[in-house]
N, C-alpha and C positions, 0 to 999 in steps of 0.2 A: 463517556470517555471522549478523549480528544481524537479528532480525525487528522491523520497525517498523510502526506503524499507518499506513495510507494517509491522506493529508491529507483532511480533510472538505470536501466541496464545499458551501458554504453556499447558503442561499436568497437570491436577489437581488430577487425581486418584493416590492414594498412595497404595503401596502394602499392602495386608491384614495382613501379618505376618512378623516376623523377618526373614531375609535372603531370602525372596521370590524374592527379586531383590536387587542386589548390584551394585552401580555405581562406576566406576573407571576412573582415568585419570592420566597421567604422566605430570609433569610440569618440564621444564628445556630446555636447560641448564641455570642455574643461572649465572648471570654475574660475581659474585664472589662466588667461591665454599665455602660451609660450612666447619667448622673444620673437618678434616679427609678426605678432598677431595671430599665431596659429592656435585655433581652438579645438581642432579635431585631429585625429590621426587614423590612418587606415593600415591594416596589416594584411600581408599575404604570406601564407605558410604552406610549404610543400608537404603533402601528407606523407610521402615516402621518407624524406630526409629530415623533416621537421625544421628545415632551414627557413628562416623568416626574414621578411623585409618590412620596414615601417616607413611610412611617408607622412609628414606633417601636412595639414591642410587648414586653410582659413574657413572653408565652407564645405559642407557635405557634397555639394554639387561638383566638387573637384574629383570625386571618386573615379569617374570614368576615365579622366585624363591620367590619373595615377595608375590605374590598371593598365592602360596602354603603355605607359612608361615602364612599368614592372615587366609586362609581357615581352616587350622589345629586348630588355636587358637579359632576362633569364633564358629566353629562347635562343638568343645570340650566344650567350655564354655556355649553354649546355648542348646546343645542337638538337634540342628536342622541342616538341610543341606542347602547349598546355592542352590537356584533353577535357578537363571538367573544372568548373569553378563553383564551389559551394559557399553560399551566403544565406543570411537571413532574408526576410522579405522587405528589407529597408528600401525606401523609395529611391535611394541612390543607385540601386541595382536593377530597378524595374523600369527605367526609362526606355522608350522605344529605341533610342540611339544605342544604348548599351546592349539591349537584347539583340538587336539586328547585328551589331558588331560581333557578338559571340557566335551567332548563327553563321554569319558570313565567313568566320574564321574556324568553323568546325569545333567550337568549344561548347560542350554541354553545360547547360545551366542547372545547378542543383540548388533549389531553394528549400530551406527548412520550413516546416509548418509554423504558423503564427504562434507566438508565446511559447516556443520550445527552444530556448537558447542552448539547452544541453545537446541538441542535435547539431549545433555548430560549435561543439565543445572545444575543438582544437583552436579556433579563432578566439573564442571567448577566454580560454585559458591564457592564450598569448597576451591578450589585452590586460588581464588581471596581473600577470607576471610583470609586464611593463609598468603598470601603475604602481605595483608594489616596489619596483626598483626605484622609481621616481621618488616615492615617499621616503624610502630608505636614504637615498642620496640627499634629499632635502633635510632630513633629520641630522645628518652629519655635517651640514654646512650652516647650521644655526638658523635655518629658515623655518618658518612655521610649517608643520606637517599639514598638508592639504588632505583632509578627509573628504571623500566623495568627489574626487577629481572628475569622475565620469558620471554623467547623469543619464 
């Protein structure tokens, strides 16, 4: 018979308050860059509210700068501090500079194990939703539908 992967039992607990846990992921390179040469985007999603931010990037290496920009805005707007950042083990999150910044600012790093995107499901789902929206908009503007935007 065929072997199949057992279904993944997801996490159901949601953070107690705003910014207790933020999910992040980088998507790209896009098969066709956006206007301005943007080939990547990074998302930040608050676990409690599911409110999300999207930043376009030309290079993955811009992730650290985009996180600092996001942090400054949301902490200023909410009068709260980010307590934990959940991401995959992408190189953009593992630089010494990024790790030191998180430590220096009291932000816990939560990295998912390799090859387990389901453990970063909130961020992965956000990316999928955004890409589906782009495909839908393109289909209504007589543009070719881009399959496989994100590799």
